[in-house]
C-alpha positions as CSV (number, residue, x, y, z in Angstrom):
1,X,4.7,-47.5,33.0
2,X,8.5,-47.8,32.9
3,X,9.1,-45.0,30.3
4,X,6.7,-42.7,32.1
5,X,8.5,-43.4,35.4
6,X,11.8,-42.6,33.8
7,X,10.5,-39.3,32.4
8,X,9.0,-38.3,35.8
9,X,12.4,-39.0,37.5
10,X,14.2,-36.9,34.8
11,X,11.9,-33.9,35.4
12,X,12.3,-34.1,39.1
13,X,16.1,-34.2,38.5
14,X,15.9,-31.0,36.4
15,X,14.2,-29.2,39.3
16,X,16.8,-30.5,41.8
17,X,19.8,-29.7,39.6
18,X,18.4,-26.2,38.9
19,X,17.8,-25.6,42.6
20,X,21.3,-26.8,43.5
21,X,22.8,-24.5,40.9
22,X,21.2,-21.5,42.6
23,X,18.4,-21.1,40.1
24,X,15.1,-22.4,41.4
25,X,12.6,-23.2,38.7
26,X,8.8,-22.7,39.1
27,X,6.9,-25.8,40.2
28,X,6.8,-28.3,37.3
29,X,3.9,-27.7,35.0
30,X,2.9,-27.9,31.3
31,X,4.1,-24.3,30.9
32,X,7.7,-25.6,30.6
33,X,7.7,-28.5,28.1
34,X,10.4,-31.1,28.0
35,X,11.3,-33.7,25.4
36,X,13.6,-36.7,25.9
37,X,16.0,-37.4,23.0
38,X,18.0,-40.6,22.5
39,X,20.9,-39.4,20.3
40,X,23.5,-42.2,20.7
41,X,27.1,-41.7,21.6
42,X,28.2,-39.7,18.6
43,X,26.5,-36.4,19.6
44,X,27.4,-32.7,20.1
45,X,25.4,-30.6,22.5
46,X,23.6,-27.6,20.8
47,X,25.3,-24.3,21.2
48,X,22.3,-22.1,20.7
49,X,19.0,-21.8,22.6
50,X,18.8,-23.6,26.0
51,X,22.1,-23.9,27.8
52,X,23.9,-27.2,28.5
53,X,27.1,-28.2,30.3
54,X,28.8,-31.6,30.0
55,X,28.9,-32.1,33.7
56,X,25.2,-31.2,34.3
57,X,23.9,-34.8,33.9
58,X,22.3,-37.6,35.9
59,X,22.6,-41.4,35.4
60,X,19.2,-43.1,35.0
61,X,18.5,-46.8,35.2
62,X,15.3,-48.5,33.8
63,X,13.5,-51.5,35.4
64,X,15.4,-53.7,32.9
65,X,18.7,-52.4,34.2
66,X,19.4,-50.3,31.1
67,X,21.6,-47.3,31.9
68,X,21.6,-43.8,30.4
69,X,23.6,-40.7,30.9
70,X,21.0,-37.9,30.6
71,X,22.3,-34.3,30.1
72,X,19.9,-31.8,31.5
73,X,19.2,-28.2,30.4
74,X,20.7,-25.5,32.6
75,X,18.0,-22.9,31.9
76,X,14.5,-24.3,31.4
77,X,12.6,-21.1,30.5
78,X,12.7,-17.4,29.9
79,X,14.9,-14.8,28.4
80,X,15.7,-13.0,31.6
81,X,19.3,-12.2,30.8
82,X,18.4,-10.8,27.4
83,X,15.6,-8.7,28.9
84,X,17.8,-7.3,31.7
85,X,20.6,-6.2,29.3
86,X,18.2,-4.8,26.6
87,X,19.1,-1.2,25.6
88,X,17.4,-1.0,22.2
89,X,14.4,1.1,21.2
90,X,11.5,1.6,23.5
91,X,8.1,0.0,22.6
92,X,6.8,3.5,21.5
93,X,9.8,3.9,19.2
94,X,9.2,0.5,17.7
95,X,5.6,1.3,17.0
96,X,6.4,4.8,15.5
97,X,6.5,3.7,11.9
98,X,2.9,2.4,12.2
99,X,1.8,5.8,13.4
100,X,3.8,7.8,10.9
101,X,2.4,5.8,7.9
102,X,-1.2,6.7,9.0
103,X,-2.2,3.2,8.2
104,X,-5.6,1.7,9.2
105,X,-6.7,-1.8,10.3
106,X,-10.1,-3.3,9.8
107,X,-12.2,-6.0,11.4
108,X,-15.6,-7.2,10.0
109,X,-18.1,-8.3,12.6
110,X,-21.7,-9.5,12.2
111,X,-23.2,-5.9,11.9
112,X,-20.3,-3.5,12.6
113,X,-17.0,-2.9,10.9
114,X,-14.2,-1.6,13.1
115,X,-11.6,0.8,11.7
116,X,-8.4,1.5,13.7
117,X,-6.4,4.3,12.1
118,X,-3.2,4.1,14.2
119,X,-2.4,7.3,16.0
120,X,-5.6,8.9,14.7
121,X,-8.9,7.3,15.6
122,X,-11.1,4.2,16.2
123,X,-14.4,4.1,14.2
124,X,-17.3,1.7,14.4
125,X,-19.6,1.8,11.4
126,X,-22.3,0.0,9.4
127,X,-23.1,0.6,5.7
128,X,-26.6,-0.1,4.5
129,X,-28.0,0.2,1.0
130,X,-31.2,2.2,0.7
131,X,-33.6,2.6,-2.2
132,X,-32.0,4.1,-5.2
133,X,-28.6,2.5,-4.4
134,X,-27.7,5.2,-1.9
135,X,-25.4,4.0,0.9
136,X,-26.4,5.1,4.4
137,X,-23.6,5.0,7.0
138,X,-24.2,4.7,10.7
139,X,-21.0,5.4,12.7
140,X,-19.5,6.1,16.1
141,X,-16.0,7.2,17.0
142,X,-14.7,5.0,19.9
143,X,-11.7,7.3,20.5
144,X,-9.5,10.0,18.9
145,X,-5.9,10.7,19.6
146,X,-5.7,13.6,22.0
147,X,-2.0,14.5,21.9
148,X,0.2,15.2,18.8
149,X,2.7,12.4,19.3
150,X,1.0,9.7,21.4
151,X,4.2,7.6,21.7
152,X,6.6,10.3,22.9
153,X,5.4,11.1,26.5
154,X,5.5,7.6,28.2
155,X,8.7,6.7,26.4
156,X,10.4,9.9,27.4
157,X,9.6,9.2,31.1
158,X,10.9,5.7,30.6
159,X,14.3,6.9,29.4
160,X,14.6,9.7,32.0
161,X,13.7,7.6,34.9
162,X,15.5,4.2,35.0
163,X,13.1,2.9,37.7
164,X,10.3,3.2,35.2
165,X,12.2,0.8,33.0
166,X,11.8,-1.9,35.6
167,X,8.1,-1.3,36.2
168,X,5.6,-4.1,35.6
169,X,4.5,-4.4,32.0
170,X,0.7,-5.0,31.8
171,X,-0.5,-8.3,30.5
172,X,-3.8,-9.6,29.1
173,X,-5.1,-13.2,28.8
174,X,-5.0,-13.9,25.1
175,X,-6.3,-17.4,24.2
176,X,-5.3,-18.7,27.7
177,X,-1.8,-17.1,27.8
178,X,-0.9,-14.0,29.8
179,X,0.5,-11.8,27.1
180,X,2.4,-8.5,27.6
181,X,1.0,-5.5,25.7
182,X,1.8,-1.8,25.1
183,X,-1.3,0.5,25.8
184,X,-2.2,3.6,23.9
185,X,-5.1,5.6,25.3
186,X,-7.6,7.2,23.0
187,X,-10.5,9.5,24.1
188,X,-12.8,12.3,22.9
189,X,-15.0,9.9,20.9
190,X,-18.7,10.2,20.0
191,X,-20.7,11.3,23.1
192,X,-22.4,8.4,24.9
193,X,-26.0,9.0,25.8
194,X,-25.9,6.2,28.4
195,X,-23.2,8.2,30.4
196,X,-24.5,11.7,30.4
197,X,-23.0,12.4,27.0
198,X,-19.5,11.7,28.2
199,X,-17.2,11.0,25.2
200,X,-16.4,7.4,24.3
201,X,-12.9,6.2,25.0
202,X,-10.6,3.2,24.2
203,X,-7.4,1.5,25.2
204,X,-5.5,0.1,22.2
205,X,-3.4,-2.8,23.3
206,X,-0.5,-3.6,20.9
207,X,0.9,-7.1,21.4
208,X,3.7,-8.8,19.6
209,X,3.0,-11.5,17.0
210,X,5.8,-12.2,14.5
211,X,3.5,-13.2,11.6
212,X,0.9,-10.5,12.0
213,X,0.1,-7.5,9.7
214,X,-1.3,-5.2,12.4
215,X,-4.7,-7.0,12.5
216,X,-7.4,-6.2,15.0
217,X,-7.7,-9.3,17.1
218,X,-10.7,-8.2,19.2
219,X,-12.8,-5.2,20.2
220,X,-14.6,-5.4,23.5
221,X,-16.8,-3.0,25.4
222,X,-15.4,-3.4,29.0
223,X,-17.7,-0.9,30.6
224,X,-20.4,1.3,29.0
225,X,-18.8,3.2,26.1
226,X,-15.3,2.3,27.2
227,X,-13.5,-0.2,24.9
228,X,-10.4,-2.4,24.6
229,X,-9.0,-3.0,21.2
230,X,-6.2,-5.7,20.8
231,X,-3.8,-5.2,17.8
232,X,-1.4,-7.9,16.7
233,X,1.9,-6.4,15.3
234,X,5.4,-7.7,14.6
235,X,6.9,-4.3,15.4
236,X,7.0,-5.0,19.2
237,X,8.7,-8.4,18.8
238,X,12.1,-6.7,18.6
239,X,11.7,-5.8,22.3
240,X,12.4,-9.0,24.5
241,X,9.9,-8.0,27.2
242,X,7.1,-8.0,24.6
243,X,8.3,-10.9,22.5
244,X,5.9,-13.6,21.4
245,X,6.2,-16.3,24.1
246,X,6.1,-19.6,22.3
247,X,7.1,-21.9,25.1
248,X,10.5,-23.5,24.1
249,X,10.7,-27.2,24.3
250,X,13.6,-28.1,26.6
251,X,15.5,-31.1,25.3
252,X,16.9,-33.7,27.7
253,X,19.6,-35.8,25.9
254,X,19.9,-39.4,27.2
255,X,23.0,-41.3,25.8
256,X,23.1,-45.1,26.3
257,X,25.9,-46.4,28.3
258,X,27.9,-49.6,27.3
259,X,25.7,-52.7,27.3
260,X,22.4,-50.7,26.9
261,X,20.3,-50.2,23.7
262,X,20.1,-46.8,22.0
263,X,16.5,-46.4,23.5
264,X,14.9,-48.4,26.3
265,X,13.3,-51.7,25.0
266,X,9.9,-51.0,26.6
267,X,9.7,-47.5,25.1
268,X,10.5,-49.0,21.6
269,X,7.6,-51.5,22.0
270,X,5.2,-48.8,23.3
271,X,5.9,-46.5,20.3
272,X,5.4,-49.4,17.8
273,X,2.0,-50.2,19.5
274,X,0.9,-46.6,19.3
275,X,1.8,-46.4,15.6
276,X,-0.2,-49.6,14.9
277,X,-3.2,-48.1,16.7
278,X,-3.1,-45.0,14.6
279,X,-3.3,-46.7,11.3
280,X,-7.0,-47.8,11.1
281,X,-8.1,-44.3,12.2
282,X,-6.2,-42.8,9.3
283,X,-7.8,-45.1,6.8
284,X,-11.3,-44.5,8.1
285,X,-10.9,-40.7,8.0
286,X,-9.7,-40.8,4.4
287,X,-12.6,-43.0,3.3
288,X,-15.1,-40.8,5.1
289,X,-13.8,-37.7,3.5
290,X,-14.1,-39.1,0.0
291,X,-17.5,-40.7,0.5
292,X,-19.1,-37.6,2.1
293,X,-17.5,-34.8,0.3
294,X,-20.4,-33.9,-1.9
295,X,-23.4,-35.3,0.0
296,X,-25.7,-33.2,2.2
297,X,-25.3,-34.4,5.7
298,X,-28.3,-35.5,7.8
299,X,-29.8,-32.9,10.0
300,X,-29.3,-35.1,13.0
301,X,-25.7,-33.8,13.2
302,X,-26.1,-30.6,15.2
303,X,-23.4,-28.3,16.6
304,X,-23.2,-27.7,20.3
305,X,-25.3,-24.7,21.4
306,X,-23.1,-21.6,21.6
307,X,-25.3,-19.5,23.9
308,X,-24.4,-15.8,23.7
309,X,-20.9,-16.3,22.4
310,X,-20.8,-14.2,19.3
311,X,-17.3,-14.9,18.0
312,X,-17.0,-18.6,17.6
313,X,-13.5,-19.2,16.2
314,X,-10.7,-17.5,14.3
315,X,-7.7,-19.2,12.7
316,X,-5.2,-18.9,9.9
317,X,-4.1,-21.8,7.8
318,X,-2.0,-22.0,4.6
319,X,-3.4,-23.1,1.3
320,X,-1.5,-25.0,-1.4
321,X,1.3,-23.7,-3.6
322,X,-0.7,-23.6,-6.8
323,X,0.1,-20.8,-9.2
324,X,-2.0,-17.7,-8.7
325,X,-3.9,-18.2,-12.0
326,X,-4.6,-21.9,-11.3
327,X,-5.7,-21.1,-7.7
328,X,-8.1,-18.3,-8.8
329,X,-9.7,-20.5,-11.4
330,X,-10.1,-23.5,-9.1
331,X,-11.4,-21.4,-6.2
332,X,-14.0,-19.7,-8.4
333,X,-15.1,-23.0,-9.9
334,X,-15.6,-24.4,-6.3
335,X,-13.1,-27.2,-6.8
336,X,-10.6,-25.6,-4.5
337,X,-12.0,-25.0,-1.0
338,X,-10.7,-22.9,1.9
339,X,-10.5,-24.5,5.4
340,X,-10.0,-22.7,8.7
341,X,-11.1,-22.3,12.3
342,X,-9.6,-23.4,15.6
343,X,-11.0,-25.3,18.5
344,X,-13.8,-27.9,18.3
345,X,-15.4,-26.8,15.0
346,X,-13.5,-26.3,11.7
347,X,-15.0,-24.7,8.5
348,X,-14.9,-25.6,4.8
349,X,-15.9,-23.0,2.3
350,X,-16.3,-23.9,-1.4
351,X,-17.1,-20.8,-3.4
352,X,-20.5,-21.1,-5.2
353,X,-21.2,-24.5,-3.5
354,X,-21.5,-24.6,0.3
355,X,-20.3,-23.8,3.8
356,X,-19.7,-26.8,6.1
357,X,-18.9,-26.9,9.8
358,X,-17.2,-30.1,10.9
359,X,-15.4,-31.8,13.7
360,X,-13.1,-34.8,13.3
361,X,-12.6,-37.3,16.1
362,X,-10.4,-40.4,16.2
363,X,-13.1,-42.4,17.9
364,X,-16.4,-41.2,16.4
365,X,-15.1,-40.1,12.9
366,X,-16.3,-36.9,11.2
367,X,-19.4,-34.9,12.3
368,X,-20.5,-32.3,9.8
369,X,-23.2,-29.7,9.6
370,X,-24.3,-27.9,6.4
371,X,-24.3,-24.2,7.4
372,X,-25.5,-23.0,4.0
373,X,-25.7,-24.0,0.3
374,X,-25.4,-21.8,-2.8
375,X,-28.3,-20.7,-4.9
376,X,-27.5,-17.9,-7.4
377,X,-31.2,-16.9,-7.5
378,X,-31.5,-16.7,-3.7
379,X,-28.3,-14.7,-3.5
380,X,-29.4,-12.2,-6.1
381,X,-32.7,-11.7,-4.3
382,X,-30.8,-11.2,-1.0
383,X,-28.4,-8.7,-2.7
384,X,-31.3,-6.5,-3.7
385,X,-31.9,-5.8,0.0
386,X,-28.3,-5.9,1.3
387,X,-25.0,-4.4,0.2
388,X,-23.3,-7.1,-1.8
389,X,-20.3,-4.8,-2.5
390,X,-18.6,-2.2,-0.2
391,X,-16.0,0.2,-1.4
392,X,-12.8,1.8,-0.3
393,X,-11.8,5.3,-1.4
394,X,-8.2,5.6,-2.6
395,X,-6.1,8.7,-2.0
396,X,-6.4,9.6,-5.7
397,X,-10.2,9.8,-5.3
398,X,-10.9,6.5,-7.2
399,X,-12.9,3.7,-5.7
400,X,-11.9,0.0,-5.3
401,X,-14.0,-2.9,-4.0
402,X,-13.1,-3.6,-0.3
403,X,-15.4,-6.5,0.4
404,X,-18.1,-8.6,-1.2
405,X,-20.9,-10.5,0.7
406,X,-22.6,-13.6,-0.5
407,X,-25.7,-15.4,0.9
408,X,-25.8,-19.2,1.4
409,X,-29.1,-20.5,2.6
410,X,-30.9,-23.9,2.9
411,X,-28.5,-25.4,5.5
412,X,-29.4,-28.1,8.0
413,X,-32.5,-27.5,10.0
414,X,-31.8,-25.8,13.4
415,X,-33.2,-27.2,16.6
416,X,-33.6,-23.8,18.2
417,X,-35.5,-22.2,15.3
418,X,-36.9,-25.1,13.3
419,X,-35.6,-23.3,10.2
420,X,-32.7,-24.0,7.9
421,X,-29.3,-22.6,8.8
422,X,-28.0,-19.7,6.7
423,X,-24.7,-17.9,6.4
424,X,-23.5,-14.6,4.9
425,X,-19.9,-15.1,3.6
426,X,-17.9,-11.9,3.6
427,X,-14.9,-12.1,1.3
428,X,-12.2,-9.5,2.0
429,X,-8.7,-8.8,0.7
430,X,-5.9,-9.4,3.2
431,X,-2.4,-8.5,2.3
432,X,0.3,-10.9,3.5
433,X,3.9,-11.9,2.9
434,X,2.5,-15.4,2.3
435,X,0.3,-15.2,-0.9
436,X,-1.3,-18.5,0.1
437,X,-2.5,-17.6,3.6
438,X,-6.2,-17.6,4.4
439,X,-8.0,-16.5,7.6
440,X,-11.5,-17.8,8.4
441,X,-13.7,-16.8,11.3
442,X,-17.3,-17.6,12.2
443,X,-19.8,-15.4,14.0
444,X,-23.4,-16.2,15.1
445,X,-25.2,-12.9,15.6
446,X,-28.6,-14.8,15.7
447,X,-29.4,-18.4,16.5
448,X,-28.3,-20.5,13.4
449,X,-27.7,-17.4,11.3
450,X,-24.0,-17.0,10.7
451,X,-21.4,-14.7,9.3
452,X,-18.3,-16.4,7.8
453,X,-15.4,-14.0,7.3
454,X,-12.8,-15.1,4.7
455,X,-9.7,-13.1,4.2
456,X,-6.8,-13.9,1.8
457,X,-4.4,-12.4,-0.6
458,X,-6.0,-14.6,-3.3
459,X,-9.2,-12.5,-2.8
460,X,-7.3,-9.3,-3.4
461,X,-6.7,-10.3,-7.0
462,X,-10.4,-10.8,-7.9
463,X,-12.4,-8.3,-5.8
464,X,-12.4,-5.7,-8.5
465,X,-14.2,-8.1,-10.9
466,X,-17.3,-8.1,-8.6
467,X,-20.5,-7.2,-10.5
468,X,-23.6,-5.5,-9.1
469,X,-24.5,-8.7,-7.2
470,X,-21.0,-9.1,-5.8
471,X,-20.3,-12.1,-8.0
472,X,-16.7,-12.6,-8.9
473,X,-14.9,-13.7,-12.1
474,X,-11.4,-14.6,-13.4
475,X,-9.5,-11.3,-14.0
476,X,-9.1,-10.6,-17.8
């Protein structure tokens, strides 16, 4: 209790000191994280990031009469000064290269594929193979750009009218965080029969993400035939008002005064106890992972019902630094598996073997569900009725494989349907500065029938080896 009481007192002191300095902080909350450091006497305050002053400190005493001089941060959050003084390019000017390149972004959903050609159009389409290998395309345009330069008009207003510069920037709740975005309106889409043939329209919301490659994060129909499309782009991150808001951890530096240990004795003891408690859990998890890696898990392990939530999880992880050739061979042999997903359920995909959905918990260990297992014969049968390969038309008129789809059936029996789970794995090329990045997302268009999207630069290197059934091989 003593270390916790010390931290609470420190946080209260931060608020008091800030208020006395004429800068009132918001009410203390998890939005502004703090971390207490115990650096000792030989220590220099950081000169970048959060601001500190030597005379901005408080003397703290523990219940054991240990004394510490704790230097508090002057500014606990925000980049207000930087935002106020910003005179760089407008958000429209920052996004201009994306529109001039006429580049397109794609998102694969359970049935539809969404295509956003920046500054041109938004298209929703589905490709289906008919008898005789003919591809039938069902498509709708959710919006077309109605003015020649969509970025010039709002930005011109912003420059000519200084008051516009200070106007409120719209925000959207993205994964629990209110995130600023730059809107681009697109109208004149395919007529909507449910709204007296009015054209479909969309708002494209560009938000900053420093590691993004202009991906489509989400597409939502907010009202009938009116859509919101969220695009992640690094281009906006150069504008402080749109910058990615990773909450900075504000350090409090507590230096021991003469006669006191470097760190409070009670805190040292507590940290040792916590480390000892973690050890058995680590061993159990490792043993479990080895013993259950190849076995089919009992059907008593069931995922929580997801109701009508179609998009279950999306997440990006980084795979090992094997060489490209090694990685391709190990991936195609099924010995190197991709992992991904965020939230409660994570996903393991081993090419030509299985798709597992699992949850790891310190107390109850690892719960796993077999979503689908590989059978070449079953997949070939499936591919005769479904498009195992889809193509992209290059500018020079040649075709290249854009995506392959594989069927994994015979998963654990589903409570809702009394049938085995099954999953269609969609493998898609995703360019990235990191050649070892992989993005995995899971959808459930029907009860216990899943779509697993797997996107990685590794897949880019093998897509063109796909045969008529979508099966891949090591490039020659």
